[in-house]
C-alpha positions as CSV (number, residue, x, y, z in Angstrom):
1,X,124.7,-67.9,233.5
2,X,124.8,-71.0,231.3
3,X,122.0,-72.9,233.0
4,X,119.8,-69.0,232.7
5,X,120.8,-69.1,229.1
6,X,120.3,-72.5,228.1
7,X,116.7,-72.9,230.4
8,X,115.5,-69.2,228.6
9,X,116.4,-70.9,224.7
10,X,114.2,-74.0,225.3
11,X,111.4,-72.1,226.9
12,X,111.7,-69.2,223.9
13,X,111.6,-72.1,221.5
14,X,109.0,-73.9,222.4
15,X,107.1,-70.1,223.0
16,X,107.7,-70.4,218.7
17,X,107.0,-73.5,218.2
18,X,103.1,-72.6,220.6
19,X,103.1,-70.1,217.9
20,X,102.2,-72.3,215.1
21,X,98.5,-71.8,215.9
22,X,98.2,-68.0,216.5
23,X,96.8,-65.7,214.3
24,X,100.2,-64.4,213.3
25,X,102.7,-66.7,213.7
26,X,104.5,-64.8,211.1
27,X,105.3,-62.1,213.8
28,X,105.5,-64.0,217.1
29,X,107.5,-67.1,215.8
30,X,110.5,-64.4,214.6
31,X,110.6,-63.0,217.9
32,X,110.7,-65.9,219.8
33,X,113.7,-67.2,218.1
34,X,115.6,-64.0,218.2
35,X,115.6,-64.5,222.0
36,X,116.2,-67.8,221.9
37,X,119.3,-67.2,219.0
38,X,120.5,-64.5,221.5
39,X,120.1,-66.8,224.7
40,X,121.8,-69.8,222.5
41,X,124.9,-67.5,221.7
42,X,125.2,-66.3,225.2
43,X,125.1,-69.8,226.5
44,X,128.2,-70.5,223.7
45,X,129.9,-66.9,225.1
46,X,129.4,-65.8,222.6
47,X,127.9,-62.0,223.6
48,X,126.4,-59.4,221.2
49,X,125.1,-56.4,223.1
50,X,124.3,-54.1,219.5
51,X,122.0,-57.0,218.5
52,X,120.7,-57.5,222.1
53,X,119.9,-53.1,222.0
54,X,118.1,-54.1,218.5
55,X,116.4,-56.7,220.4
56,X,115.6,-54.4,223.5
57,X,114.2,-51.5,220.9
58,X,112.3,-53.2,218.8
59,X,110.2,-55.3,221.8
60,X,109.8,-52.4,223.6
61,X,108.2,-50.5,220.5
62,X,105.7,-53.2,220.5
63,X,104.6,-53.8,224.2
64,X,104.4,-49.6,224.5
65,X,102.0,-50.3,220.8
66,X,100.5,-54.0,222.9
67,X,99.8,-51.6,225.6
68,X,98.0,-48.5,224.7
69,X,96.4,-49.7,221.6
70,X,92.3,-50.5,221.4
71,X,91.8,-53.8,223.7
72,X,95.5,-53.2,224.6
73,X,96.5,-53.6,228.3
74,X,95.8,-50.6,230.0
75,X,92.2,-51.6,228.6
76,X,91.9,-55.6,230.0
77,X,93.8,-53.2,233.3
78,X,91.0,-50.4,233.4
79,X,88.0,-51.6,231.5
80,X,88.2,-55.2,232.5
81,X,89.5,-54.7,235.9
82,X,92.4,-57.3,235.4
83,X,90.7,-60.0,235.0
84,X,92.2,-63.4,234.7
85,X,95.0,-64.0,231.3
86,X,95.8,-68.0,232.0
87,X,92.5,-69.0,233.2
88,X,91.6,-70.8,229.1
89,X,95.0,-71.2,227.2
90,X,92.2,-70.0,224.0
91,X,92.2,-66.5,224.2
92,X,88.4,-65.4,223.4
93,X,89.1,-61.7,223.7
94,X,91.2,-59.7,222.2
95,X,92.5,-57.8,225.5
96,X,93.5,-60.9,226.5
97,X,95.7,-62.1,223.8
98,X,97.3,-58.4,223.7
99,X,97.7,-58.4,227.9
100,X,99.8,-62.0,227.0
101,X,102.0,-60.8,224.1
102,X,102.9,-57.7,225.9
103,X,104.3,-60.2,229.0
104,X,106.0,-62.3,226.1
105,X,107.7,-59.4,225.1
106,X,108.1,-58.5,228.9
107,X,110.3,-61.2,229.4
108,X,112.2,-61.4,226.6
109,X,113.6,-57.5,227.1
110,X,114.5,-59.4,230.8
111,X,116.1,-61.7,229.8
112,X,117.9,-59.4,227.1
113,X,118.8,-56.8,229.4
114,X,120.1,-59.7,232.1
115,X,122.2,-60.9,229.3
116,X,123.8,-56.9,228.0
117,X,124.3,-56.4,231.9
118,X,126.2,-59.8,232.2
119,X,128.3,-58.5,229.5
120,X,129.0,-55.3,229.4
121,X,130.5,-56.2,233.3
122,X,132.3,-59.4,231.5
123,X,134.2,-57.2,228.7
124,X,135.1,-54.6,231.6
125,X,136.6,-57.7,234.2
126,X,138.2,-58.9,231.3
127,X,139.9,-55.0,230.1
128,X,141.3,-54.3,233.9
129,X,143.1,-57.9,233.6
130,X,144.5,-56.4,230.1
131,X,147.5,-55.1,229.5
132,X,147.1,-51.0,228.4
133,X,148.0,-49.1,225.1
134,X,150.2,-47.2,227.7
135,X,151.9,-50.1,229.8
136,X,155.0,-50.7,228.9
137,X,155.8,-54.2,228.5
138,X,160.0,-55.7,228.5
């Protein structure tokens, strides 16, 4: 998990830096930096499940919005026949920009979900080896 988290921490930092020239860097830089921060903390064995849940919820709400908005992912799939979104790095059409943003959010959600599940399992494993309040210690 350490390699997973340091890899995504670096990728999210790079993604945040690339947002500098985006039309809305004030939105996307914090989105990617939040994911990078949680990956860094998980790399350091500091898991914050509530922070992950809040991030996933916020990302999911915004992803749903991007999916259904005019010129969003649904339009890209139906009206534009899922044209190549990676052909050019310059997003000349709104559906390409929204679709790329949607998939960025999907990656963030997936990474936070993996960390959330891992943290929950780790807590469960640790509690299985700990002394329960009903156990008597002499």
